[in-house]
C-alpha positions in Angstrom: -16.1 14.1 12.5 -14.9 11.5 15.0 -12.5 8.8 14.0 -14.1 5.5 13.1 -11.0 3.2 13.2 -8.1 5.0 15.0 -10.0 5.9 18.2 -7.3 5.3 20.8 -5.1 8.1 22.1 -1.7 8.4 20.5 -2.8 7.7 16.9 -1.2 10.9 15.7 2.2 9.8 17.1 1.8 6.5 15.3 1.5 8.3 12.0 4.5 10.5 12.8 6.5 7.5 13.7 5.6 5.7 10.5 6.7 8.7 8.4 9.8 9.3 10.6 9.3 13.0 11.6 8.9 14.9 14.8 5.9 16.8 16.0 7.6 20.1 15.1 7.4 19.2 11.4 4.0 17.4 11.5 1.8 18.8 14.3 -1.4 17.1 15.5 -3.5 19.8 13.9 -2.3 18.6 10.4 -3.1 15.0 11.2 -6.5 15.8 12.6 -7.6 17.6 9.5 -10.4 15.8 7.6 -8.2 15.7 4.5 -5.9 13.4 6.4 -7.5 11.1 8.9 -11.1 11.2 7.6 -10.1 10.6 4.0 -7.6 7.9 5.1 -10.3 6.0 7.1 -12.8 6.4 4.3 -10.3 4.9 1.8 -9.7 1.9 4.0 -13.4 1.4 4.7 -14.1 1.5 1.0 -11.7 -1.5 0.7 -13.1 -3.3 3.8 -16.8 -2.5 4.1 -17.3 -4.9 7.1 -14.4 -3.3 9.0 -16.5 -3.2 12.2 -16.3 -7.0 12.4 -12.5 -6.9 12.7 -11.3 -8.1 16.1 -8.0 -9.3 17.5 -5.2 -9.5 14.9 -7.5 -8.3 12.2 -8.1 -5.1 14.2 -4.4 -4.6 14.5 -3.9 -4.9 10.8 -6.9 -2.6 10.2 -5.4 0.2 12.3 -2.0 -0.3 10.7 -3.6 0.1 7.3 -5.1 3.4 8.3 -1.8 4.6 9.7 -0.1 3.7 6.5 -2.9 5.4 4.4 -2.5 8.6 6.5 1.2 8.5 5.8 0.6 7.9 2.1 -1.6 11.0 1.9 1.0 13.1 3.7 4.0 12.1 1.7 3.5 14.6 -1.2 3.6 17.6 1.1 6.5 16.4 3.2 9.3 18.0 1.1 7.8 21.4 1.9 7.6 20.7 5.6 11.2 19.4 6.2 14.4 21.4 5.9 16.6 20.7 2.9 19.7 20.8 5.1 20.7 20.1 8.7 23.6 21.6 10.5 25.3 21.2 13.8 28.4 22.5 15.5 30.7 19.9 13.8 28.7 18.7 10.8 26.5 19.8 7.9 24.5 17.4 5.8 21.7 17.4 3.3 18.4 15.8 4.1 17.4 13.9 1.0 14.4 11.6 1.6 12.9 10.4 -1.6 9.2 10.9 -0.7 7.9 9.4 -3.9 9.7 6.1 -3.0 8.6 6.4 0.6 5.0 6.7 -0.6 5.3 3.6 -2.7 6.7 1.6 0.2 3.9 2.8 2.5 1.3 2.0 -0.1 2.7 -1.5 -0.4 2.6 -2.0 3.3 -1.0 -0.6 3.5 -2.1 -3.0 0.7 -0.5 -5.9 2.6 -2.3 -5.0 5.8 -5.6 -4.6 3.9 -5.2 -8.1 2.5 -4.5 -9.5 5.9 -7.7 -8.0 7.3 -9.8 -9.2 4.3 -8.4 -12.7 4.7 -9.1 -12.7 8.4 -12.7 -11.5 7.9 -13.5 -13.8 5.0 -11.0 -16.7 4.7 -10.3 -17.7 1.1 -11.6 -14.4 -0.3 -8.1 -13.0 -1.1 -6.6 -14.9 -4.0 -3.0 -14.8 -4.8 -1.9 -16.0 -8.2 1.7 -16.4 -9.1 2.2 -16.1 -12.9 4.8 -15.1 -15.4 4.8 -14.1 -19.0 7.1 -15.2 -21.8 7.9 -12.6 -24.3 10.1 -12.3 -27.3 13.3 -10.3 -27.4 12.9 -6.6 -27.8 16.2 -5.7 -29.3 16.2 -3.1 -32.0 18.2 -5.3 -34.4 15.8 -8.3 -34.0 12.8 -6.5 -35.3 
């Protein structure tokens, strides 16, 4: 199935750059699988049904949201793809990326981009409410 949002050449490198890995660890064949790009685009389209109306900056944010969604979908499998340790002639160090935390960061970035697209397509449709909750102390000796 052809891409619906990321149609320009180089989109695979954009996803790799977002995750921070080389082509050796994340080849184009993995990114082009329907489980990655097709599902990522479908997830974003589900949130922005009128995505075809996105132009200008809205289109930039739309593409960025899809790149982030692809990266989010790939994060759980990244520990199996990357080496646990790297070694050179004068140094040896552990590679310890917290992929669960990276997934949370990418999901937050994706949500921000989706919000920007939705606001651009329908101004006033995205509501932001700042609120707080007052609670009582939860110390064991106060119960």
